[in-house]
C-alpha positions in Angstrom: 50.7 159.5 100.8 49.2 162.5 99.1 50.9 163.9 95.9 51.1 167.5 94.8 49.5 168.1 91.4 51.0 170.8 89.2 50.5 172.1 85.6 53.6 172.2 83.5 54.0 175.0 81.0 55.7 173.6 77.8 58.8 175.7 78.0 60.0 174.0 81.2 61.2 171.0 79.1 63.8 173.2 77.4 65.5 174.0 80.7 67.0 170.5 80.8 69.2 171.7 78.0 69.9 175.2 79.5 73.7 175.0 79.6 73.8 178.7 80.2 71.6 178.6 83.3 72.7 175.8 85.6 70.2 176.7 88.3 67.2 176.2 86.0 68.8 173.1 84.6 69.4 171.6 88.0 65.9 172.5 89.3 64.2 171.1 86.2 66.0 167.8 86.5 65.1 167.6 90.2 61.5 168.2 89.2 61.5 165.4 86.7 63.1 163.1 89.3 60.2 163.9 91.7 57.7 163.2 89.0 59.4 159.9 88.1 59.3 158.9 91.8 55.6 159.8 91.8 55.9 162.4 94.4 54.4 165.0 92.1 51.5 164.4 89.7 51.2 166.5 86.6 48.7 167.4 83.9 
């Protein structure tokens, strides 16, 4: 299976703690889950 490779800008890690923006928080956690499951590769 081919993975998608992405570049992560460093500010994305702060969105995990973005209690004032639940959409960004949810999306960032989903992204990290995808990386953990090796569906996405990052640099």
